[in-house]
BAKOL-590618 format. One record per residue (C-alpha): x, y, z. Coordinates in steps of 0.1 Angstrom, whole numbers, padded with zeros to 4 digits, always signed. Layout:
XYZ ...
***
This chain:
-0227-0283+1502 -0255-0306+1491 -0289-0298+1505 -0309-0327+1518 -0346-0327+1509 -0356-0351+1536 -0338-0357+1569 -0343-0390+1588 -0359-0382+1621 -0353-0400+1653 -0383-0413+1672 -0385-0430+1705 -0393-0467+1701 -0420-0485+1720 -0393-0505+1738 -0384-0477+1762 -0382-0440+1766 -0344-0437+1761 -0342-0459+1729 -0344-0442+1695 -0350-0457+1661 -0353-0445+1625 -0387-0448+1609 -0389-0460+1573 -0392-0428+1552 -0398-0409+1585 -0432-0396+1593 -0439-0389+1556 -0447-0425+1546 -0485-0419+1542 -0481-0388+1520 -0455-0405+1498 -0479-0435+1493 -0508-0411+1486 -0488-0392+1461 -0479-0425+1443 -0515-0437+1444 -0529-0404+1432 -0504-0401+1404 -0511-0437+1392 -0548-0430+1392 -0543-0397+1372 -0518-0411+1347 -0534-0445+1342 -0570-0433+1336 -0558-0403+1316 -0539-0425+1292 -0568-0449+1290 -0589-0420+1277 -0563-0405+1254 -0551-0438+1238 -0578-0465+1237 -0570-0499+1224 -0573-0506+1187 -0593-0537+1191 -0605-0555+1223 -0586-0588+1231 -0617-0606+1241 -0654-0605+1232 -0665-0592+1266 -0640-0563+1268 -0649-0527+1261 -0633-0509+1231 -0629-0476+1251 -0627-0469+1288 -0660-0456+1303 -0658-0418+1300 -0676-0408+1332 -0658-0432+1355 -0624-0424+1340 -0629-0387+1344 -0639-0391+1380 -0608-0413+1387 -0586-0387+1369 -0601-0360+1392 -0597-0381+1423 -0561-0389+1414 -0553-0352+1407 -0568-0341+1441 -0549-0368+1460 -0516-0360+1443 -0519-0323+1448 -0529-0328+1484 -0501-0352+1491 -0475-0329+1474 -0487-0299+1494 -0484-0320+1526 -0448-0330+1517 -0438-0295+1507 -0456-0276+1535 
***
């Protein structure tokens, strides 16, 4: 038997007390979005620190990503991802 990780839950609609409707991704939509946003912050800024460009494309572009800002964004992304994952699992 295949175990389902997420069951679609039924909720009463605003139309009436007896009518039920499915919510898109259930009540876990916000944690899923937070997990995606946190992971994107973590991976994007981490890769910008690990693999900087060889040469800037324009004269006003930086050669490397700013270290302080990138580390803060990596930390914020990690915290958001872990928090969202814990919310989805717990």
